[in-house]
Structures are given as structure tokens and as C-alpha cells.
N, C-alpha and C positions, 0 to 999 in steps of 0.2 A: 885334855879337855875334861872338865869336871862332869860328874854324873850325879844327878839327883833322882832318887827313887827309880833307878834304872833307865833314865832318859838323859841323853847327853845335853849339855848346856846350850849347844848351838840349836838343837831342836826346840828347846824351851824358848830361846831368844826369838826364833822364827815364829813360834806360836803366839808369843806376846806382841809381835810386831816391832821388836827392837831392831835397830839398825845393825847391831853386831852383838856377838856373844859377850863382848867386853861390857856393853851397856847393861847386861843382865847380871854380871858378876857382883854388882853392888848389893844385890839381894842376898847373895851367899854370905856376906859379911854381917848381915843384920842379926842381932842377938835374938835367939828364940824366946828367951824370957821377956825381953822387951816387946816382942810381937804379941805374946800371950797377954801381957798386961794391957796393951793397947786394945786388943780384941775384947778383953773383959770389960773395958770401959764403954764399949759401943753397945747401946741397947737397940734391940730391934724396933722398927717403927710401928706405930699403931695404925698404920694405913691399911684399910681393908683391901683385899685382893678381889678384883673383878675384871672381867674381860672388857676391853675397850670396844665401844659401839660407836662408829662414826655417825655423824648426823646425816639425814637423808640428802641434804644439799651436797655434802662431800661425796656421797655414793653416786649421786647423779652426775657430778663432775667427772668422776673416774669412769663411769660408764660412757660418757660422751667422748672420751679421748680415743 
């Protein structure tokens, strides 16, 4: 079984919710340079971060349950 950064592939597969370690193996064959180029093309979104505040009607519904 392959080990990535000290963690065996079966553990990684379980963590990712894959049906088997074999389903996770495709990620081992991905070229690191290709991954780096893809990540470099992805720009962070300009969406502001704020905490979601549900409307009072939704809160009232939850409280009534």
C-alpha cells in the first residue's frame, strides 16, 4: 500500500470518502507540475467573508420545532 506524507493510501481514501483505495490511486499519478500550473491559474474570489445570519422567520421556525 502506498504511503503519502506518512499516511497510508487506505486512510486517505477513507478520509476522502472514496469507495476503495484504488479510487484514490488516480491522484497519485497526477503530474505535480500540472497541478501547480492549474492552481496558479485559479484566482481567489473577491467575495467578502462574513458570518451568515439567518432571517428571523427562519429562526422562529427552528425554535418552533
